[in-house]
C-alpha positions as CSV (number, residue, x, y, z in Angstrom):
1,M,-30.1,-2.5,26.8
2,S,-28.3,-2.7,23.4
3,E,-24.6,-3.0,23.7
4,F,-21.6,-2.9,21.3
5,Q,-18.2,-4.5,21.8
6,L,-15.3,-2.2,20.7
7,V,-12.4,-4.5,19.7
8,M,-8.7,-3.9,19.2
9,P,-8.5,-3.2,15.4
10,K,-6.3,-5.3,13.1
11,M,-3.5,-3.0,11.9
12,G,-1.6,-5.0,9.4
13,E,-0.6,-8.7,8.9
14,S,2.5,-8.5,11.0
15,I,0.9,-6.8,14.0
16,A,-0.5,-9.2,16.6
17,E,-1.1,-6.9,19.5
18,A,-1.1,-3.2,20.6
19,T,-0.4,-1.4,23.8
20,I,-3.1,1.0,25.2
21,I,-1.4,4.3,25.8
22,R,-4.3,6.4,27.0
23,W,-8.0,6.3,27.4
24,T,-9.6,9.5,26.1
25,K,-13.0,8.5,27.5
26,N,-14.0,7.4,31.1
27,E,-16.7,5.0,32.0
28,G,-20.0,6.8,31.8
29,D,-18.8,9.3,29.2
30,S,-20.9,9.8,26.0
31,I,-19.3,8.9,22.7
32,A,-20.2,10.4,19.3
33,L,-19.9,8.5,16.1
34,D,-16.3,8.1,15.0
35,E,-15.1,9.9,18.2
36,T,-11.7,8.7,19.6
37,V,-12.1,6.4,22.6
38,L,-8.4,5.5,23.2
39,E,-4.9,5.8,21.9
40,I,-2.8,2.7,21.1
41,A,0.7,2.0,20.1
42,T,2.3,-0.8,18.1
43,D,5.9,-1.5,17.2
44,K,5.3,0.5,14.1
45,V,3.1,3.5,14.8
46,D,0.9,5.2,17.4
47,S,-2.8,5.6,16.4
48,E,-6.3,6.4,17.7
49,V,-9.2,4.0,18.0
50,P,-12.5,5.7,17.1
51,S,-16.0,4.3,17.9
52,P,-18.0,3.2,14.9
53,K,-21.2,3.7,16.9
54,A,-22.5,6.5,19.2
55,G,-23.4,5.8,22.8
56,T,-22.0,5.7,26.3
57,L,-18.9,3.9,27.5
58,V,-20.1,1.3,30.0
59,K,-17.0,-0.6,30.7
60,R,-13.2,-0.3,30.0
61,L,-11.9,-3.9,29.8
62,F,-8.2,-3.1,29.9
63,N,-6.1,-0.5,31.6
64,E,-3.5,1.9,30.2
65,G,-0.2,0.1,29.6
66,D,-1.9,-3.2,28.9
67,V,-0.9,-5.2,25.8
68,V,-4.0,-6.4,24.0
69,P,-4.3,-8.9,21.1
70,V,-6.0,-7.7,17.9
71,N,-9.7,-8.5,17.7
72,A,-10.0,-8.8,21.5
73,P,-12.8,-6.8,23.1
74,I,-11.5,-3.7,24.8
75,A,-14.6,-1.8,25.8
76,I,-18.4,-2.1,26.1
77,I,-20.5,0.7,24.7
78,Q,-24.2,1.2,25.4
79,L,-25.7,2.3,22.1
80,A,-27.4,5.7,21.8
81,G,-31.2,5.5,22.2
82,S,-31.1,2.3,24.2
83,A,-32.4,2.2,27.8
84,P,-29.9,3.0,30.5
85,V,-28.8,0.2,32.8
86,A,-30.8,1.5,35.8
87,A,-33.9,2.7,33.9
88,A,-35.9,-0.5,34.4
89,K,-35.4,-3.8,36.2
90,P,-35.9,-6.5,33.7
91,A,-37.4,-9.9,34.5
92,A,-35.0,-12.7,35.4
93,P,-35.0,-14.3,31.9
94,V,-34.1,-10.9,30.3
95,Q,-31.4,-10.3,32.9
96,A,-30.0,-13.7,32.1
97,A,-30.1,-12.9,28.4
98,V,-28.2,-9.7,28.9
99,A,-25.8,-11.2,31.4
100,A,-24.8,-14.1,29.2
101,P,-23.0,-12.1,26.5
102,V,-21.4,-9.8,29.0
103,K,-20.1,-12.8,30.9
104,E,-18.8,-14.2,27.7
105,I,-17.0,-11.0,26.9
106,M,-15.4,-10.8,30.3
107,S,-14.3,-14.4,29.9
108,Q,-12.6,-13.5,26.6
109,V,-10.9,-10.6,28.3
110,E,-9.6,-12.6,31.3
111,T,-8.3,-15.3,28.9
112,A,-6.4,-12.7,26.9
113,K,-5.0,-11.1,30.1
114,A,-4.0,-14.5,31.4
115,A,-2.3,-15.3,28.1
116,L,-0.5,-12.1,28.0
117,S,0.7,-12.2,31.7
118,S,2.1,-15.7,31.1
119,N,4.5,-14.4,28.5
120,T,7.4,-14.6,30.9
121,G,9.9,-15.6,28.2
122,A,12.0,-13.4,26.0
123,R,9.4,-13.0,23.3
124,F,5.6,-12.6,22.9
125,Y,3.3,-15.6,22.4
126,S,-0.2,-15.2,21.1
127,P,-3.1,-16.5,23.2
128,L,-3.7,-19.2,20.6
129,V,-0.2,-20.5,20.8
130,L,-0.2,-20.5,24.6
131,N,-3.5,-22.3,24.6
132,I,-2.1,-25.0,22.3
133,A,1.0,-25.3,24.4
134,K,-1.1,-25.7,27.5
135,T,-3.4,-28.4,25.9
136,E,-0.4,-30.4,24.5
137,N,1.7,-30.0,27.7
138,I,4.4,-28.1,26.0
139,S,6.7,-26.5,28.6
140,M,7.8,-22.9,28.4
141,Q,11.4,-24.2,27.9
142,E,10.2,-26.2,24.9
143,L,8.3,-23.2,23.6
144,E,11.3,-21.0,23.9
145,G,13.2,-23.5,21.7
146,I,10.8,-23.4,18.8
147,Q,12.0,-21.6,15.8
148,G,9.4,-18.9,15.0
149,S,8.5,-17.9,11.4
150,G,6.3,-14.9,12.4
151,A,7.2,-11.3,12.6
152,E,10.3,-10.7,14.8
153,G,10.7,-14.5,15.2
154,R,7.3,-15.0,16.9
155,V,5.9,-18.5,17.1
156,T,2.9,-19.0,14.9
157,K,0.2,-21.7,15.0
158,R,2.0,-23.4,12.0
159,D,5.3,-23.5,14.0
160,I,3.9,-25.1,17.1
161,M,1.8,-27.6,15.1
162,S,5.0,-28.6,13.2
163,F,6.8,-29.0,16.5
164,L,4.0,-31.3,17.8
165,E,4.1,-33.4,14.6
166,N,7.9,-33.8,14.8
167,R,7.7,-34.6,18.5
168,A,5.1,-37.3,17.8
169,N,7.2,-38.9,15.1
170,A,10.4,-38.8,17.1
171,P,11.6,-42.3,18.2
172,V,11.0,-43.2,21.8
173,S,14.3,-43.4,23.7
174,V,15.2,-44.7,27.1
175,P,15.2,-41.8,29.6
176,A,18.7,-40.5,30.1
177,P,20.1,-39.5,33.5
178,V,19.0,-36.1,34.5
179,V,21.8,-33.6,33.9
180,A,22.0,-29.9,34.3
181,A,20.7,-28.0,31.3
182,P,23.4,-26.4,29.2
183,V,24.0,-22.8,30.0
184,A,22.8,-20.5,27.2
185,P,25.5,-18.4,25.6
186,T,25.6,-15.0,27.3
187,V,25.2,-11.9,25.3
188,K,28.0,-9.5,25.7
189,A,26.7,-6.5,27.5
190,A,27.3,-3.0,26.1
191,P,30.2,-1.3,27.9
192,S,29.2,1.2,30.5
193,V,29.5,4.8,29.6
194,S,31.4,7.1,32.0
195,L,29.8,10.3,33.1
196,N,31.4,13.6,33.6
197,G,30.3,16.5,35.7
198,G,27.4,18.4,34.2
199,D,26.4,15.5,31.9
200,E,22.6,15.1,31.4
201,I,20.9,11.7,31.2
202,I,17.9,11.7,28.8
203,E,15.7,8.6,28.7
204,M,14.8,7.6,25.2
205,D,11.2,7.9,24.3
206,R,9.3,4.9,22.9
207,M,9.9,5.7,19.2
208,R,13.7,6.2,19.7
209,K,13.9,2.9,21.5
210,L,12.2,1.2,18.5
211,I,14.4,2.9,16.0
212,A,17.5,1.8,17.9
213,D,16.2,-1.8,18.2
214,H,15.3,-2.0,14.5
215,M,18.7,-0.6,13.4
216,V,20.5,-3.3,15.5
217,M,18.2,-6.0,14.1
218,S,18.9,-4.7,10.6
219,K,22.6,-5.2,11.2
220,H,22.0,-8.8,12.2
221,T,19.8,-9.5,9.2
222,S,22.1,-8.7,6.3
223,P,25.6,-7.4,5.6
224,H,25.8,-3.6,5.3
225,V,27.8,-1.9,2.6
226,T,28.0,1.9,1.8
227,S,28.8,3.2,-1.6
228,F,28.9,6.7,-2.9
229,V,28.3,7.9,-6.4
230,E,28.1,11.6,-7.3
231,A,25.4,12.8,-9.7
232,D,25.0,16.3,-11.3
233,V,21.4,17.4,-10.6
234,T,21.8,20.9,-11.9
235,N,19.2,20.4,-14.6
236,M,16.8,19.0,-12.1
237,V,17.2,22.0,-9.9
238,L,16.8,24.4,-12.8
239,W,13.7,22.7,-14.0
240,R,12.0,22.7,-10.6
241,D,12.8,26.4,-10.1
242,K,11.2,27.2,-13.4
243,A,8.2,24.9,-13.1
244,K,7.3,24.9,-9.4
245,K,4.9,27.9,-9.5
246,V,3.1,26.7,-12.6
247,F,3.0,23.2,-11.0
248,E,1.5,24.5,-7.8
249,K,-1.1,26.6,-9.6
250,R,-2.2,23.7,-11.8
251,E,-2.1,20.8,-9.3
252,S,-2.6,22.7,-6.0
253,E,0.5,20.9,-4.7
254,K,4.0,22.1,-3.9
255,I,6.6,20.0,-5.7
256,T,9.8,19.2,-3.8
257,F,12.9,17.3,-4.7
258,T,11.6,14.2,-2.9
259,P,9.1,13.0,-5.5
260,M,11.6,13.7,-8.2
261,F,14.3,11.5,-6.6
262,I,11.7,8.8,-6.0
263,E,10.8,8.8,-9.7
264,C,14.5,8.4,-10.5
265,V,14.8,5.5,-8.1
266,V,11.7,3.8,-9.5
267,K,13.2,4.0,-13.0
268,A,16.5,2.6,-11.7
269,I,14.8,-0.3,-10.0
270,K,13.1,-1.2,-13.2
271,D,16.4,-1.3,-15.0
272,Y,18.2,-3.1,-12.1
273,P,15.5,-5.2,-10.3
274,M,18.1,-7.0,-8.1
275,I,18.4,-3.8,-5.9
276,N,14.8,-4.3,-4.9
277,V,15.4,-7.4,-2.7
278,S,15.3,-8.6,0.8
279,V,17.4,-11.2,2.7
280,D,15.8,-14.1,4.5
281,G,18.5,-16.2,6.1
282,Q,20.5,-17.5,3.1
283,N,17.7,-16.7,0.6
284,I,17.2,-13.6,-1.5
285,I,13.7,-12.4,-2.0
286,K,13.3,-10.5,-5.2
287,R,10.4,-8.1,-4.8
288,K,7.8,-7.8,-7.5
289,A,6.2,-4.7,-6.0
290,I,8.1,-1.4,-5.9
291,N,7.1,0.2,-2.6
292,I,9.2,3.2,-1.8
293,G,9.8,4.3,1.8
294,M,10.5,8.0,2.4
295,A,12.0,9.3,5.6
296,A,9.9,12.0,7.3
297,A,11.0,14.1,10.2
298,L,8.6,14.4,13.2
299,P,8.3,17.5,15.5
300,S,9.7,15.3,18.3
301,G,13.0,15.0,16.3
302,N,12.4,11.3,15.5
303,L,12.1,9.9,12.0
304,I,9.3,7.7,10.5
305,V,9.2,6.0,7.1
306,P,5.9,6.1,5.3
307,V,5.6,3.9,2.3
308,I,4.3,4.8,-1.2
309,K,2.8,1.5,-2.4
310,N,3.2,0.6,-6.1
311,A,5.2,3.8,-6.8
312,D,6.0,2.5,-10.3
313,M,2.4,3.0,-11.3
314,M,2.4,6.7,-10.5
315,N,3.6,9.7,-12.5
316,L,5.3,12.7,-11.0
317,V,2.0,14.3,-10.1
318,G,0.8,11.2,-8.3
319,L,4.1,10.9,-6.5
320,T,4.0,14.5,-5.4
321,K,0.5,14.2,-4.0
322,S,1.5,11.0,-2.1
323,V,4.7,12.5,-0.7
324,N,2.9,15.6,0.5
325,D,0.0,13.7,2.0
326,L,2.1,11.1,3.8
327,A,4.5,13.8,5.1
328,N,1.7,16.0,6.4
329,R,-0.1,13.1,8.2
330,A,3.2,11.8,9.6
331,R,3.8,15.2,11.3
332,G,0.2,15.0,12.7
333,N,0.6,11.4,13.9
334,K,-2.3,10.4,11.6
335,L,-0.6,7.5,9.7
336,A,-2.1,4.1,9.7
337,P,0.1,1.1,10.5
338,D,-0.3,-0.3,6.9
339,E,1.2,3.0,5.6
340,I,4.5,2.5,7.3
341,S,4.9,-1.2,6.4
342,G,5.7,-3.2,3.2
343,G,8.5,-1.0,1.9
344,T,10.9,-2.6,-0.5
345,F,13.3,0.3,-1.0
346,T,13.9,3.4,1.1
347,V,14.9,6.8,-0.1
348,P,16.5,8.7,2.9
349,M,16.1,12.5,2.7
């Protein structure tokens, strides 16, 4: 029997794991080439995982709601044209040859599940980091105290190896009397909201929760300032009204104000590159690439921000095609994680 491991795809440098939202195929179902097997969600976008091979779903290795590291096996597919499991009873050596890789796959899955279930702290730790911590006898309390340099403060392999090096070089001291651990500063809870008769409580969906968390995180990352400057865009409106039918006939694309504003922003960034920056602690990162994020409204009422990479290398036609393509696929939940990451400047619309 020829089998294929379907793995959790890598969806960007900052994404280490994804949550399985829904299996679209049950065990025993046939799968066509590039047919969706399951739907997953990351902290950036929801997406579908297709099968690169046709066959039959033999085993689902994780359940809905499980958080799975990237590159971990998530399903076993019997390839089309291969003999079914019960078609013939192979000899013992053949059975062992087939059982060995399956056993190895299940071992990887159990390791991943154990690593994920041991994430009892306030943040996620990759299976690699947890394995190093276990090998080096690093307690969870010590792990929580390591400053993470990864996405959202996650501890990377480099962080934990640096911690080990510093711990090894630290001078040996006489054990001090055991004292109670200092109490961590408490975070002030949000005030409770009073309810009146007839009020309706609506639980946030997943995307609204992420938007709220990211907005709060943004406030803690850098100071926020609001400035207003009025601009007369009468000539822009008149030009679009005059040219939009000719433009659509020639380019097969409808031109909106969004690509026009993006073109203006790109030109302004070239003249004033210090507005294309990010804040990292007390450092300012001056971005070389000009990647423009554009807010797109979803049918659910939420917003998502697709990113036009290297917008400074596109003319108005290219920007129009990119804006229309990203907006259409955003509304259809067809964006890839890389298409909503890496923005250096956002144009709200």
